[in-house]
mmCIF file as gemmi writes it, N, C-alpha and C atoms, coordinates in Angstrom:
data_model
loop_
_atom_site.group_PDB
_atom_site.id
_atom_site.type_symbol
_atom_site.label_atom_id
_atom_site.label_alt_id
_atom_site.label_comp_id
_atom_site.label_asym_id
_atom_site.label_entity_id
_atom_site.label_seq_id
_atom_site.pdbx_PDB_ins_code
_atom_site.Cartn_x
_atom_site.Cartn_y
_atom_site.Cartn_z
_atom_site.occupancy
_atom_site.B_iso_or_equiv
_atom_site.pdbx_formal_charge
_atom_site.auth_seq_id
_atom_site.auth_asym_id
_atom_site.pdbx_PDB_model_num
ATOM 1 N N . MET Axp A 1 ? -10.842 -9.935 2.738 1 0 ? 1 A 1
ATOM 2 C CA . MET Axp A 1 ? -10.499 -9.464 3.685 1 0 ? 1 A 1
ATOM 3 C C . MET Axp A 1 ? -9.274 -8.418 3.659 1 0 ? 1 A 1
ATOM 4 N N . HIS Axp A 2 ? -8.985 -7.718 4.445 1 0 ? 2 A 1
ATOM 5 C CA . HIS Axp A 2 ? -7.735 -6.501 4.413 1 0 ? 2 A 1
ATOM 6 C C . HIS Axp A 2 ? -6.926 -6.839 5.559 1 0 ? 2 A 1
ATOM 7 N N . ARG Axp A 3 ? -5.664 -6.828 4.781 1 0 ? 3 A 1
ATOM 8 C CA . ARG Axp A 3 ? -4.486 -7.198 6.156 1 0 ? 3 A 1
ATOM 9 C C . ARG Axp A 3 ? -3.401 -5.48 6.021 1 0 ? 3 A 1
ATOM 10 N N . GLN Axp A 4 ? -2.548 -5.032 6.924 1 0 ? 4 A 1
ATOM 11 C CA . GLN Axp A 4 ? -2.198 -4.135 7.285 1 0 ? 4 A 1
ATOM 12 C C . GLN Axp A 4 ? -0.991 -4.595 7.115 1 0 ? 4 A 1
ATOM 13 N N . PHE Axp A 5 ? 0.136 -4.098 6.877 1 0 ? 5 A 1
ATOM 14 C CA . PHE Axp A 5 ? 1.183 -4.158 6.066 1 0 ? 5 A 1
ATOM 15 C C . PHE Axp A 5 ? 2.29 -4.721 7.84 1 0 ? 5 A 1
ATOM 16 N N . GLY Axp A 6 ? 2.011 -3.986 8.534 1 0 ? 6 A 1
ATOM 17 C CA . GLY Axp A 6 ? 2.392 -4.255 10.016 1 0 ? 6 A 1
ATOM 18 C C . GLY Axp A 6 ? 2.155 -5.464 10.325 1 0 ? 6 A 1
ATOM 19 N N . ASP Axp A 7 ? 1.017 -6.651 9.819 1 0 ? 7 A 1
ATOM 20 C CA . ASP Axp A 7 ? 0.531 -7.453 10.491 1 0 ? 7 A 1
ATOM 21 C C . ASP Axp A 7 ? 1.683 -8.907 9.491 1 0 ? 7 A 1
ATOM 22 N N . ILE Axp A 8 ? 2.119 -8.279 8.26 1 0 ? 8 A 1
ATOM 23 C CA . ILE Axp A 8 ? 2.571 -9.057 7.552 1 0 ? 8 A 1
ATOM 24 C C . ILE Axp A 8 ? 4.299 -8.387 7.486 1 0 ? 8 A 1
ATOM 25 N N . PHE Axp A 9 ? 4.815 -7.682 7.296 1 0 ? 9 A 1
ATOM 26 C CA . PHE Axp A 9 ? 6.297 -7.302 7.214 1 0 ? 9 A 1
ATOM 27 C C . PHE Axp A 9 ? 6.63 -6.605 8.497 1 0 ? 9 A 1
ATOM 28 N N . ARG Axp A 10 ? 7.846 -7.018 8.368 1 0 ? 10 A 1
ATOM 29 C CA . ARG Axp A 10 ? 8.565 -6.525 9.941 1 0 ? 10 A 1
ATOM 30 C C . ARG Axp A 10 ? 9.895 -5.442 8.945 1 0 ? 10 A 1
ATOM 31 N N . SER Axp A 11 ? 9.229 -4.395 9.257 1 0 ? 11 A 1
ATOM 32 C CA . SER Axp A 11 ? 9.737 -2.992 8.736 1 0 ? 11 A 1
ATOM 33 C C . SER Axp A 11 ? 9.917 -2.132 9.374 1 0 ? 11 A 1
ATOM 34 N N . PRO Axp A 12 ? 11.404 -1.398 9.239 1 0 ? 12 A 1
ATOM 35 C CA . PRO Axp A 12 ? 11.607 -0.302 10.316 1 0 ? 12 A 1
ATOM 36 C C . PRO Axp A 12 ? 10.592 1.008 9.669 1 0 ? 12 A 1
ATOM 37 N N . LEU Axp A 13 ? 9.91 1.027 8.478 1 0 ? 13 A 1
ATOM 38 C CA . LEU Axp A 13 ? 9.632 1.845 8.342 1 0 ? 13 A 1
ATOM 39 C C . LEU Axp A 13 ? 7.511 1.844 8.91 1 0 ? 13 A 1
ATOM 40 N N . PRO Axp A 14 ? 7.452 2.75 8.653 1 0 ? 14 A 1
ATOM 41 C CA . PRO Axp A 14 ? 5.996 2.619 9.157 1 0 ? 14 A 1
ATOM 42 C C . PRO Axp A 14 ? 5.024 2.173 8.312 1 0 ? 14 A 1
ATOM 43 N N . ASN Axp A 15 ? 4.018 1.523 8.227 1 0 ? 15 A 1
ATOM 44 C CA . ASN Axp A 15 ? 2.79 1.246 7.4 1 0 ? 15 A 1
ATOM 45 C C . ASN Axp A 15 ? 1.256 1.902 8.399 1 0 ? 15 A 1
ATOM 46 N N . ARG Axp A 16 ? 1.687 2.873 8.903 1 0 ? 16 A 1
ATOM 47 C CA . ARG Axp A 16 ? 0.793 3.98 9.182 1 0 ? 16 A 1
ATOM 48 C C . ARG Axp A 16 ? 1.094 5.728 8.983 1 0 ? 16 A 1
ATOM 49 N N . PHE Axp A 17 ? 0.48 6.15 8.418 1 0 ? 17 A 1
ATOM 50 C CA . PHE Axp A 17 ? 1.094 7.928 7.917 1 0 ? 17 A 1
ATOM 51 C C . PHE Axp A 17 ? 0.682 8.462 9.053 1 0 ? 17 A 1
ATOM 52 N N . ARG Axp A 18 ? 1.195 9.438 9.701 1 0 ? 18 A 1
ATOM 53 C CA . ARG Axp A 18 ? 0.226 10.827 10.602 1 0 ? 18 A 1
ATOM 54 C C . ARG Axp A 18 ? -1.064 10.226 11.195 1 0 ? 18 A 1
ATOM 55 N N . ASP Axp A 19 ? -0.682 8.695 11.691 1 0 ? 19 A 1
ATOM 56 C CA . ASP Axp A 19 ? -1.584 8.308 12.935 1 0 ? 19 A 1
ATOM 57 C C . ASP Axp A 19 ? -3.173 8.179 12.534 1 0 ? 19 A 1
ATOM 58 N N . LYS Axp A 20 ? -3.135 8.904 10.852 1 0 ? 20 A 1
ATOM 59 C CA . LYS Axp A 20 ? -5.074 8.44 10.174 1 0 ? 20 A 1
ATOM 60 C C . LYS Axp A 20 ? -4.738 8.1 9.265 1 0 ? 20 A 1
ATOM 61 N N . TYR Axp A 21 ? -3.673 7.795 7.743 1 0 ? 21 A 1
ATOM 62 C CA . TYR Axp A 21 ? -3.298 6.727 6.845 1 0 ? 21 A 1
ATOM 63 C C . TYR Axp A 21 ? -3.07 5.37 7.126 1 0 ? 21 A 1
ATOM 64 N N . ARG Axp A 22 ? -3.416 4.649 6.589 1 0 ? 22 A 1
ATOM 65 C CA . ARG Axp A 22 ? -2.629 3.376 6.355 1 0 ? 22 A 1
ATOM 66 C C . ARG Axp A 22 ? -2.29 2.609 5.421 1 0 ? 22 A 1
ATOM 67 N N . ILE Axp A 23 ? -1.811 1.805 5.338 1 0 ? 23 A 1
ATOM 68 C CA . ILE Axp A 23 ? -1.314 0.946 3.487 1 0 ? 23 A 1
ATOM 69 C C . ILE Axp A 23 ? -1.612 -0.461 3.828 1 0 ? 23 A 1
ATOM 70 N N . GLU Axp A 24 ? -2.565 -0.659 2.828 1 0 ? 24 A 1
ATOM 71 C CA . GLU Axp A 24 ? -3.711 -1.772 3.124 1 0 ? 24 A 1
ATOM 72 C C . GLU Axp A 24 ? -3.252 -2.941 1.796 1 0 ? 24 A 1
ATOM 73 N N . LEU Axp A 25 ? -2.767 -3.8 1.941 1 0 ? 25 A 1
ATOM 74 C CA . LEU Axp A 25 ? -2.882 -4.84 0.543 1 0 ? 25 A 1
ATOM 75 C C . LEU Axp A 25 ? -3.849 -5.672 1.037 1 0 ? 25 A 1
ATOM 76 N N . ARG Axp A 26 ? -4.798 -6.022 -0.196 1 0 ? 26 A 1
ATOM 77 C CA . ARG Axp A 26 ? -5.875 -6.549 -0.136 1 0 ? 26 A 1
ATOM 78 C C . ARG Axp A 26 ? -6.109 -8.267 -0.658 1 0 ? 26 A 1
ATOM 79 N N . GLU Axp A 27 ? -6.556 -9.098 0.078 1 0 ? 27 A 1
ATOM 80 C CA . GLU Axp A 27 ? -6.954 -10.607 -0.657 1 0 ? 27 A 1
ATOM 81 C C . GLU Axp A 27 ? -8.366 -10.4 -1.669 1 0 ? 27 A 1
ATOM 82 N N . ARG Axp A 28 ? -7.5 -11.127 -2.706 1 0 ? 28 A 1
ATOM 83 C CA . ARG Axp A 28 ? -8.746 -10.914 -3.522 1 0 ? 28 A 1
ATOM 84 C C . ARG Axp A 28 ? -9.081 -9.741 -4.695 1 0 ? 28 A 1
ATOM 85 N N . ASP Axp A 29 ? -8.387 -9.294 -4.241 1 0 ? 29 A 1
ATOM 86 C CA . ASP Axp A 29 ? -8.458 -7.557 -5.34 1 0 ? 29 A 1
ATOM 87 C C . ASP Axp A 29 ? -7.871 -7.797 -6.871 1 0 ? 29 A 1
ATOM 88 N N . HIS Axp A 30 ? -8.504 -7.337 -7.923 1 0 ? 30 A 1
ATOM 89 C CA . HIS Axp A 30 ? -8.52 -6.923 -8.785 1 0 ? 30 A 1
ATOM 90 C C . HIS Axp A 30 ? -6.487 -6.975 -9.438 1 0 ? 30 A 1
ATOM 91 N N . LEU Axp A 31 ? -6.288 -6.942 -10.619 1 0 ? 31 A 1
ATOM 92 C CA . LEU Axp A 31 ? -5.078 -7.128 -10.819 1 0 ? 31 A 1
ATOM 93 C C . LEU Axp A 31 ? -5.117 -5.203 -11.209 1 0 ? 31 A 1
ATOM 94 N N . PRO Axp A 32 ? -3.897 -4.806 -11.806 1 0 ? 32 A 1
ATOM 95 C CA . PRO Axp A 32 ? -2.983 -5.716 -11.841 1 0 ? 32 A 1
ATOM 96 C C . PRO Axp A 32 ? -2.076 -5.39 -10.468 1 0 ? 32 A 1
ATOM 97 N N . PRO Axp A 33 ? -1.36 -5.53 -9.928 1 0 ? 33 A 1
ATOM 98 C CA . PRO Axp A 33 ? -0.904 -5.845 -8.052 1 0 ? 33 A 1
ATOM 99 C C . PRO Axp A 33 ? -1.25 -4.205 -7.6 1 0 ? 33 A 1
ATOM 100 N N . HIS Axp A 34 ? -1.241 -3.81 -6.562 1 0 ? 34 A 1
ATOM 101 C CA . HIS Axp A 34 ? -1.486 -2.621 -6.139 1 0 ? 34 A 1
ATOM 102 C C . HIS Axp A 34 ? -1.406 -2.573 -4.472 1 0 ? 34 A 1
ATOM 103 N N . VAL Axp A 35 ? -1.583 -1.631 -4.162 1 0 ? 35 A 1
ATOM 104 C CA . VAL Axp A 35 ? -2.102 -1.682 -2.126 1 0 ? 35 A 1
ATOM 105 C C . VAL Axp A 35 ? -2.513 -0.153 -2.673 1 0 ? 35 A 1
ATOM 106 N N . HIS Axp A 36 ? -3.369 0.054 -1.22 1 0 ? 36 A 1
ATOM 107 C CA . HIS Axp A 36 ? -4.565 0.834 -0.982 1 0 ? 36 A 1
ATOM 108 C C . HIS Axp A 36 ? -4.016 1.918 0.295 1 0 ? 36 A 1
ATOM 109 N N . LEU Axp A 37 ? -3.648 2.938 -0.443 1 0 ? 37 A 1
ATOM 110 C CA . LEU Axp A 37 ? -3.703 3.651 0.799 1 0 ? 37 A 1
ATOM 111 C C . LEU Axp A 37 ? -5.024 4.588 1.621 1 0 ? 37 A 1
ATOM 112 N N . THR Axp A 38 ? -4.889 4.039 2.656 1 0 ? 38 A 1
ATOM 113 C CA . THR Axp A 38 ? -6.483 4.159 3.074 1 0 ? 38 A 1
ATOM 114 C C . THR Axp A 38 ? -6.495 5.525 4.316 1 0 ? 38 A 1
ATOM 115 N N . GLY Axp A 39 ? -8.039 5.757 4.631 1 0 ? 39 A 1
ATOM 116 C CA . GLY Axp A 39 ? -7.732 6.396 6.023 1 0 ? 39 A 1
ATOM 117 C C . GLY Axp A 39 ? -8.129 7.656 5.488 1 0 ? 39 A 1
ATOM 118 N N . GLY Axp A 40 ? -8.801 8.368 6.251 1 0 ? 40 A 1
ATOM 119 C CA . GLY Axp A 40 ? -9.195 10.069 6.415 1 0 ? 40 A 1
ATOM 120 C C . GLY Axp A 40 ? -9.949 10.415 4.852 1 0 ? 40 A 1
ATOM 121 N N . GLY Axp A 41 ? -11.042 9.532 5.11 1 0 ? 41 A 1
ATOM 122 C CA . GLY Axp A 41 ? -11.742 9.729 3.621 1 0 ? 41 A 1
ATOM 123 C C . GLY Axp A 41 ? -11.166 9.381 2.713 1 0 ? 41 A 1
ATOM 124 N N . VAL Axp A 42 ? -10.429 8.83 2.633 1 0 ? 42 A 1
ATOM 125 C CA . VAL Axp A 42 ? -9.412 8.736 0.818 1 0 ? 42 A 1
ATOM 126 C C . VAL Axp A 42 ? -9.388 6.982 0.581 1 0 ? 42 A 1
ATOM 127 N N . ASP Axp A 43 ? -9.362 6.707 -0.72 1 0 ? 43 A 1
ATOM 128 C CA . ASP Axp A 43 ? -8.676 5.504 -0.713 1 0 ? 43 A 1
ATOM 129 C C . ASP Axp A 43 ? -8.526 5.102 -2.397 1 0 ? 43 A 1
ATOM 130 N N . VAL Axp A 44 ? -6.638 5.89 -1.81 1 0 ? 44 A 1
ATOM 131 C CA . VAL Axp A 44 ? -5.703 5.947 -3.047 1 0 ? 44 A 1
ATOM 132 C C . VAL Axp A 44 ? -5.063 4.569 -3.384 1 0 ? 44 A 1
ATOM 133 N N . VAL Axp A 45 ? -5.226 4.11 -4.674 1 0 ? 45 A 1
ATOM 134 C CA . VAL Axp A 45 ? -4.686 2.718 -5.149 1 0 ? 45 A 1
ATOM 135 C C . VAL Axp A 45 ? -3.197 3.026 -5.663 1 0 ? 45 A 1
ATOM 136 N N . ILE Axp A 46 ? -2.03 2.88 -5.004 1 0 ? 46 A 1
ATOM 137 C CA . ILE Axp A 46 ? -0.797 3.05 -5.807 1 0 ? 46 A 1
ATOM 138 C C . ILE Axp A 46 ? -0.193 1.247 -6.803 1 0 ? 46 A 1
ATOM 139 N N . SER Axp A 47 ? 0.444 1.237 -7.288 1 0 ? 47 A 1
ATOM 140 C CA . SER Axp A 47 ? 0.736 0.563 -8.159 1 0 ? 47 A 1
ATOM 141 C C . SER Axp A 47 ? 2.097 0.255 -7.58 1 0 ? 47 A 1
ATOM 142 N N . LEU Axp A 48 ? 2.073 -1.542 -7.887 1 0 ? 48 A 1
ATOM 143 C CA . LEU Axp A 48 ? 2.975 -2.099 -7.003 1 0 ? 48 A 1
ATOM 144 C C . LEU Axp A 48 ? 4.354 -2.486 -8.341 1 0 ? 48 A 1
ATOM 145 N N . GLU Axp A 49 ? 4.008 -2.204 -9.467 1 0 ? 49 A 1
ATOM 146 C CA . GLU Axp A 49 ? 4.697 -2.525 -10.515 1 0 ? 49 A 1
ATOM 147 C C . GLU Axp A 49 ? 5.369 -0.929 -11.013 1 0 ? 49 A 1
ATOM 148 N N . SER Axp A 50 ? 4.961 0.141 -11.069 1 0 ? 50 A 1
ATOM 149 C CA . SER Axp A 50 ? 5.721 1.355 -10.895 1 0 ? 50 A 1
ATOM 150 C C . SER Axp A 50 ? 6.036 1.819 -9.942 1 0 ? 50 A 1
ATOM 151 N N . VAL Axp A 51 ? 4.832 2.001 -8.816 1 0 ? 51 A 1
ATOM 152 C CA . VAL Axp A 51 ? 4.664 2.633 -7.636 1 0 ? 51 A 1
ATOM 153 C C . VAL Axp A 51 ? 5.129 4.184 -8.036 1 0 ? 51 A 1
ATOM 154 N N . VAL Axp A 52 ? 3.439 3.964 -8.601 1 0 ? 52 A 1
ATOM 155 C CA . VAL Axp A 52 ? 2.61 5.331 -8.719 1 0 ? 52 A 1
ATOM 156 C C . VAL Axp A 52 ? 1.299 5.286 -8.346 1 0 ? 52 A 1
ATOM 157 N N . VAL Axp A 53 ? 0.884 6.839 -8.16 1 0 ? 53 A 1
ATOM 158 C CA . VAL Axp A 53 ? -0.629 6.694 -7.678 1 0 ? 53 A 1
ATOM 159 C C . VAL Axp A 53 ? -1.719 6.029 -9.015 1 0 ? 53 A 1
ATOM 160 N N . THR Axp A 54 ? -2.382 5.326 -9.002 1 0 ? 54 A 1
ATOM 161 C CA . THR Axp A 54 ? -3.191 5.055 -10.282 1 0 ? 54 A 1
ATOM 162 C C . THR Axp A 54 ? -4.629 5.453 -10.459 1 0 ? 54 A 1
ATOM 163 N N . GLN Axp A 55 ? -5.019 5.641 -8.815 1 0 ? 55 A 1
ATOM 164 C CA . GLN Axp A 55 ? -6.211 6.002 -9.141 1 0 ? 55 A 1
ATOM 165 C C . GLN Axp A 55 ? -6.983 7.103 -7.61 1 0 ? 55 A 1
ATOM 166 N N . GLY Axp A 56 ? -7.549 8.106 -7.043 1 0 ? 56 A 1
ATOM 167 C CA . GLY Axp A 56 ? -7.668 8.419 -5.809 1 0 ? 56 A 1
ATOM 168 C C . GLY Axp A 56 ? -6.954 9.747 -5.654 1 0 ? 56 A 1
ATOM 169 N N . LYS Axp A 57 ? -6.882 10.8 -4.965 1 0 ? 57 A 1
ATOM 170 C CA . LYS Axp A 57 ? -6.332 11.391 -4.345 1 0 ? 57 A 1
ATOM 171 C C . LYS Axp A 57 ? -6.314 11.507 -2.214 1 0 ? 57 A 1
ATOM 172 N N . ALA Axp A 58 ? -4.763 12.349 -2.307 1 0 ? 58 A 1
ATOM 173 C CA . ALA Axp A 58 ? -4.822 12.03 -0.661 1 0 ? 58 A 1
ATOM 174 C C . ALA Axp A 58 ? -3.869 13.981 -0.376 1 0 ? 58 A 1
ATOM 175 N N . PRO Axp A 59 ? -3.453 14.018 0.475 1 0 ? 59 A 1
ATOM 176 C CA . PRO Axp A 59 ? -2.786 15.246 0.585 1 0 ? 59 A 1
ATOM 177 C C . PRO Axp A 59 ? -1.069 14.344 0.298 1 0 ? 59 A 1
ATOM 178 N N . ALA Axp A 60 ? -0.689 15.543 -0.49 1 0 ? 60 A 1
ATOM 179 C CA . ALA Axp A 60 ? 0.721 15.381 -0.948 1 0 ? 60 A 1
ATOM 180 C C . ALA Axp A 60 ? 1.891 14.672 -0.442 1 0 ? 60 A 1
ATOM 181 N N . LYS Axp A 61 ? 1.725 15.18 0.515 1 0 ? 61 A 1
ATOM 182 C CA . LYS Axp A 61 ? 2.815 14.504 1.904 1 0 ? 61 A 1
ATOM 183 C C . LYS Axp A 61 ? 2.619 13.446 1.73 1 0 ? 61 A 1
ATOM 184 N N . VAL Axp A 62 ? 1.984 13.25 2.208 1 0 ? 62 A 1
ATOM 185 C CA . VAL Axp A 62 ? 0.953 11.569 2.978 1 0 ? 62 A 1
ATOM 186 C C . VAL Axp A 62 ? 1.443 10.568 1.609 1 0 ? 62 A 1
ATOM 187 N N . VAL Axp A 63 ? 1.044 10.942 0.373 1 0 ? 63 A 1
ATOM 188 C CA . VAL Axp A 63 ? 1.305 10.052 -0.798 1 0 ? 63 A 1
ATOM 189 C C . VAL Axp A 63 ? 3.106 10.341 -1.112 1 0 ? 63 A 1
ATOM 190 N N . GLN Axp A 64 ? 3.38 11.204 -1.018 1 0 ? 64 A 1
ATOM 191 C CA . GLN Axp A 64 ? 5.357 10.936 -0.774 1 0 ? 64 A 1
ATOM 192 C C . GLN Axp A 64 ? 5.322 9.996 0.078 1 0 ? 64 A 1
ATOM 193 N N . GLU Axp A 65 ? 5.064 9.85 1.518 1 0 ? 65 A 1
ATOM 194 C CA . GLU Axp A 65 ? 5.352 8.817 2.444 1 0 ? 65 A 1
ATOM 195 C C . GLU Axp A 65 ? 4.757 7.474 1.878 1 0 ? 65 A 1
ATOM 196 N N . ALA Axp A 66 ? 3.819 7.685 1.525 1 0 ? 66 A 1
ATOM 197 C CA . ALA Axp A 66 ? 3.346 5.922 1.117 1 0 ? 66 A 1
ATOM 198 C C . ALA Axp A 66 ? 4.333 5.546 0.058 1 0 ? 66 A 1
ATOM 199 N N . LEU Axp A 67 ? 4.279 6.504 -0.858 1 0 ? 67 A 1
ATOM 200 C CA . LEU Axp A 67 ? 5.115 5.782 -2.06 1 0 ? 67 A 1
ATOM 201 C C . LEU Axp A 67 ? 6.692 5.653 -1.759 1 0 ? 67 A 1
ATOM 202 N N . ALA Axp A 68 ? 7.273 6.428 -0.884 1 0 ? 68 A 1
ATOM 203 C CA . ALA Axp A 68 ? 8.364 6.256 0.029 1 0 ? 68 A 1
ATOM 204 C C . ALA Axp A 68 ? 8.516 4.901 0.555 1 0 ? 68 A 1
ATOM 205 N N . TRP Axp A 69 ? 7.608 4.48 1.541 1 0 ? 69 A 1
ATOM 206 C CA . TRP Axp A 69 ? 7.414 2.998 2.206 1 0 ? 69 A 1
ATOM 207 C C . TRP Axp A 69 ? 7.093 2.208 0.804 1 0 ? 69 A 1
ATOM 208 N N . VAL Axp A 70 ? 5.919 1.933 0.077 1 0 ? 70 A 1
ATOM 209 C CA . VAL Axp A 70 ? 6.108 1.388 -1.168 1 0 ? 70 A 1
ATOM 210 C C . VAL Axp A 70 ? 7.373 1.171 -1.658 1 0 ? 70 A 1
ATOM 211 N N . ALA Axp A 71 ? 8.448 1.95 -2.48 1 0 ? 71 A 1
ATOM 212 C CA . ALA Axp A 71 ? 8.788 1.434 -3.033 1 0 ? 71 A 1
ATOM 213 C C . ALA Axp A 71 ? 10.521 0.682 -1.972 1 0 ? 71 A 1
ATOM 214 N N . ALA Axp A 72 ? 10.19 0.746 -0.706 1 0 ? 72 A 1
ATOM 215 C CA . ALA Axp A 72 ? 11.189 0.54 -0.03 1 0 ? 72 A 1
ATOM 216 C C . ALA Axp A 72 ? 10.933 -1.167 0.137 1 0 ? 72 A 1
ATOM 217 N N . ASN Axp A 73 ? 9.814 -1.053 0.419 1 0 ? 73 A 1
ATOM 218 C CA . ASN Axp A 73 ? 9.207 -2.505 0.09 1 0 ? 73 A 1
ATOM 219 C C . ASN Axp A 73 ? 8.836 -3.268 -0.585 1 0 ? 73 A 1
ATOM 220 N N . GLN Axp A 74 ? 8.747 -2.871 -2.176 1 0 ? 74 A 1
ATOM 221 C CA . GLN Axp A 74 ? 7.928 -3.487 -3.585 1 0 ? 74 A 1
ATOM 222 C C . GLN Axp A 74 ? 8.665 -4.946 -3.912 1 0 ? 74 A 1
ATOM 223 N N . ALA Axp A 75 ? 9.363 -5.596 -3.631 1 0 ? 75 A 1
ATOM 224 C CA . ALA Axp A 75 ? 9.834 -6.774 -3.767 1 0 ? 75 A 1
ATOM 225 C C . ALA Axp A 75 ? 8.956 -7.635 -2.613 1 0 ? 75 A 1
ATOM 226 N N . ASP Axp A 76 ? 8.835 -7.31 -1.55 1 0 ? 76 A 1
ATOM 227 C CA . ASP Axp A 76 ? 8.15 -7.832 -0.555 1 0 ? 76 A 1
ATOM 228 C C . ASP Axp A 76 ? 7.034 -7.96 -1.004 1 0 ? 76 A 1
ATOM 229 N N . LEU Axp A 77 ? 6.241 -6.881 -1.051 1 0 ? 77 A 1
ATOM 230 C CA . LEU Axp A 77 ? 5.088 -6.415 -1.661 1 0 ? 77 A 1
ATOM 231 C C . LEU Axp A 77 ? 4.19 -7.217 -2.522 1 0 ? 77 A 1
ATOM 232 N N . LEU Axp A 78 ? 4.995 -7.044 -3.72 1 0 ? 78 A 1
ATOM 233 C CA . LEU Axp A 78 ? 5.372 -7.581 -5.025 1 0 ? 78 A 1
ATOM 234 C C . LEU Axp A 78 ? 4.985 -9.236 -4.524 1 0 ? 78 A 1
ATOM 235 N N . LYS Axp A 79 ? 5.839 -9.953 -3.968 1 0 ? 79 A 1
ATOM 236 C CA . LYS Axp A 79 ? 6.138 -11.206 -3.263 1 0 ? 79 A 1
ATOM 237 C C . LYS Axp A 79 ? 4.919 -11.334 -2.941 1 0 ? 79 A 1
ATOM 238 N N . GLU Axp A 80 ? 4.019 -11.29 -1.938 1 0 ? 80 A 1
ATOM 239 C CA . GLU Axp A 80 ? 2.735 -10.988 -0.737 1 0 ? 80 A 1
ATOM 240 C C . GLU Axp A 80 ? 1.777 -11.185 -2.124 1 0 ? 80 A 1
ATOM 241 N N . TRP Axp A 81 ? 2.028 -10.157 -3.253 1 0 ? 81 A 1
ATOM 242 C CA . TRP Axp A 81 ? 0.432 -10.071 -3.936 1 0 ? 81 A 1
ATOM 243 C C . TRP Axp A 81 ? 0.209 -11.588 -4.291 1 0 ? 81 A 1
ATOM 244 N N . MET Axp A 82 ? 1.26 -11.812 -4.826 1 0 ? 82 A 1
ATOM 245 C CA . MET Axp A 82 ? 1.45 -13.094 -6.029 1 0 ? 82 A 1
ATOM 246 C C . MET Axp A 82 ? 0.84 -14.589 -5.037 1 0 ? 82 A 1
ATOM 247 N N . LYS Axp A 83 ? 1.804 -14.721 -4.08 1 0 ? 83 A 1
ATOM 248 C CA . LYS Axp A 83 ? 1.482 -15.652 -2.959 1 0 ? 83 A 1
ATOM 249 C C . LYS Axp A 83 ? -0.393 -15.605 -2.829 1 0 ? 83 A 1
ATOM 250 N N . TRP Axp A 84 ? -1.293 -14.183 -2.705 1 0 ? 84 A 1
ATOM 251 C CA . TRP Axp A 84 ? -2.579 -14.109 -2.369 1 0 ? 84 A 1
ATOM 252 C C . TRP Axp A 84 ? -3.384 -14.553 -3.666 1 0 ? 84 A 1
ATOM 253 N N . HIS Axp A 85 ? -2.862 -14.102 -4.397 1 0 ? 85 A 1
ATOM 254 C CA . HIS Axp A 85 ? -3.646 -14.081 -5.929 1 0 ? 85 A 1
ATOM 255 C C . HIS Axp A 85 ? -3.038 -15.049 -7.039 1 0 ? 85 A 1
ATOM 256 N N . ARG Axp A 86 ? -2.81 -15.945 -6.686 1 0 ? 86 A 1
ATOM 257 C CA . ARG Axp A 86 ? -2.386 -17.424 -7.455 1 0 ? 86 A 1
ATOM 258 C C . ARG Axp A 86 ? -3.747 -17.404 -8.09 1 0 ? 86 A 1
């Protein structure tokens, strides 16, 4: 099951970028804790511990926006990850 951050978090920052990309926290996913930047034919993995791209490629501007969103919501995202992956 895939959940979008907008369904979980009340944040002033968007979880959708450029009307084409979104960030997902996936249940039953592998370690280490991470999120996926998806859309437009990409699936980029972003580490929740170091807030860096660990897999995949996307346009640089989109990656920058996604990394900024993840960094701003890192503590909440890690809490959700731990709750979903006990």
